[in-house]
C-alpha positions in Angstrom: 0.0 0.0 0.0 1.1 3.6 -0.8 0.3 6.6 1.3 -0.1 9.9 -0.6 0.6 12.9 1.6 -0.2 16.5 0.7 -0.1 19.7 2.8 -2.8 21.9 1.6 -2.5 25.7 2.2 -5.9 27.1 1.4 -6.1 30.8 0.4 -7.0 32.9 3.5 -10.6 33.0 4.3 -11.7 30.2 2.0 -11.6 27.3 4.3 -15.4 26.9 4.6 -15.8 26.9 0.8 -12.9 24.5 0.4 -14.4 22.1 2.9 -17.7 22.2 1.0 -16.0 21.5 -2.3 -13.9 18.8 -0.7 -17.1 16.9 0.4 -18.0 16.8 -3.3 -14.5 15.7 -4.4 -14.5 12.8 -1.9 -17.1 11.1 -4.0 -14.8 11.3 -7.0 -11.6 9.9 -5.5 -13.4 7.2 -3.5 -14.6 5.6 -6.7 -11.1 5.3 -8.3 -9.5 2.0 -9.0 -6.9 1.3 -6.3 -8.3 3.8 -3.8 -8.3 2.4 -0.2 -9.1 5.3 2.1 -8.5 9.0 2.8 -8.4 11.5 5.6 -8.5 15.3 5.6 -7.3 17.0 8.8 -7.5 20.7 9.6 -4.4 22.2 11.3 -4.9 23.4 14.8 -2.3 26.2 14.7 -3.0 27.6 11.2 -6.5 28.4 10.2 -6.4 27.7 6.5 -4.0 24.7 6.5 -4.9 21.0 6.0 -3.2 17.7 5.5 -4.6 15.2 3.1 -3.7 11.5 3.5 -4.8 9.0 0.8 -4.1 5.3 0.8 -3.7 3.7 -2.6 -3.1 0.1 -3.5 -0.2 1.2 -5.8 1.5 4.4 -6.8 0.4 3.8 -10.3 -3.3 3.8 -9.1 -2.7 7.4 -8.0 -0.2 8.7 -10.6 -1.6 7.1 -13.7 -5.1 5.8 -12.9 -6.4 8.8 -11.0 -4.3 11.7 -12.4 -4.8 10.7 -16.0 -8.5 10.2 -15.7 -11.5 12.4 -16.6 -12.5 12.2 -12.9 -9.2 14.0 -12.0 -10.3 17.0 -14.2 -13.4 17.3 -12.1 -11.4 17.0 -8.9 -9.0 19.6 -10.2 -11.9 22.0 -11.1 -13.4 21.6 -7.6 -10.2 22.0 -5.5 -7.1 23.4 -7.2 -8.1 27.1 -7.2 -8.1 27.0 -3.4 -4.4 26.4 -3.0 -1.6 28.9 -2.5 1.0 27.7 -3.0 0.1 24.6 -5.0 0.8 21.5 -2.7 3.8 19.2 -3.0 2.5 15.6 -3.1 4.7 12.8 -1.8 4.2 9.1 -1.5 5.2 6.8 1.4 5.3 3.0 1.8 
């Protein structure tokens, strides 16, 4: 199993809107091949900061299966405009 980790810095004041959009995006990612589970946690010390943890069966399920899918375009449209700077995504085993 592979753990995807992303620190999400949401533009100031947009956390509530981000959380609403993320609820929609959860339905997209959870249907992807190789998806196992995910967790979004809000930072205690910084108002507009989150950590996203996604478990995938393989790195290819994330990097190829998800990121090259039509569903990813919908995910991107829902979420990517909230980030500043754009998050670095890393994988752990």
